[in-house]
Structure formats: structure tokens, C-alpha cells
C-alpha positions in Angstrom: -74.9 -91.2 -26.2 -75.7 -92.5 -23.0 -73.5 -95.7 -24.0 -70.8 -93.8 -25.4 -70.1 -92.1 -22.2 -70.4 -95.2 -20.1 -67.8 -96.4 -22.5 -65.7 -93.8 -21.8 -66.2 -93.8 -18.2 -65.8 -97.9 -18.4 -62.5 -97.2 -20.1 -61.2 -94.4 -17.5 -61.6 -96.8 -15.0 -60.2 -99.7 -16.4 -56.5 -97.6 -16.7 -57.1 -96.5 -13.0 -57.7 -99.7 -12.2 -54.2 -100.4 -14.3 -52.5 -97.9 -12.4 -53.8 -99.6 -9.0 -52.5 -102.7 -9.7 -49.0 -101.4 -11.0 -49.1 -99.6 -7.4 -49.8 -103.0 -5.7 -46.9 -104.4 -7.0 -44.6 -102.1 -6.4 -45.9 -101.8 -2.7 -45.5 -105.9 -2.6 -41.9 -105.4 -3.8 -41.4 -102.6 -1.6 -42.8 -104.5 1.4 -45.4 -102.2 2.2 -47.6 -105.1 2.4 -50.7 -103.4 4.7 -51.2 -100.5 2.0 -51.1 -103.0 -1.1 -53.6 -105.5 0.7 -55.4 -102.2 1.6 -55.4 -101.5 -2.5 -56.0 -104.6 -3.4 -59.0 -105.3 -1.6 -60.3 -101.8 -2.9 -60.1 -103.0 -6.3 -61.3 -106.4 -6.0 -64.2 -104.6 -5.0 -64.9 -102.4 -7.7 -63.9 -105.4 -10.0 -66.8 -107.3 -8.5 -68.9 -104.5 -9.1 -68.3 -104.2 -12.7 -68.5 -107.9 -13.5 -71.3 -107.5 -15.9 -69.7 -104.4 -17.7 -66.7 -105.7 -18.4 -68.8 -109.1 -19.8 -66.6 -111.4 -16.7 -70.1 -113.1 -16.3 -69.3 -116.8 -17.9 -66.3 -118.6 -18.9 -64.8 -118.4 -22.4 -65.3 -122.0 -23.5 -63.2 -121.9 -26.3 -60.0 -120.7 -24.2 -57.5 -123.5 -23.5 -57.3 -122.5 -20.3 -60.6 -123.6 -19.4 -60.6 -126.4 -21.3 -58.0 -127.9 -19.5 -56.0 -128.6 -22.5 -52.2 -127.4 -23.0 
């Protein structure tokens, strides 16, 4: 049950992350750069704290982006 709760919590947190990114881009477009900068710093800190839970600890070797091939 705890794994499910963690997954639901992570899904909710990821949805808030996406929403915050949208807000950051709106602020950039509107020229509210100080607010966008503060929000980007906050969301970056959040992302760094969830690197392991999101499975972002290693590169995907099969990805053409990482292999340098078009």
C-alpha cells in the first residue's frame, strides 16, 4: 500500500511540477522575469530532490540524443 501511496503522491507532485513549468513560461513571456527565476529555482530544487524516485540517475544509452547520432 505504501508504494501505491508514494506513486499517487509522486503523480500529484509531477502534475504540480508541470503546472509550475507552464506558469514559469507564462511569466517569461509576460516579462515577469524575477518571479520566473524564483519559480525555476524552486522547481529545479524539487526535481533534484526526486532524481532517484523519477529514475533519472543514468542516461538512456539507447537514446539517439545521448549517442550523438541523428
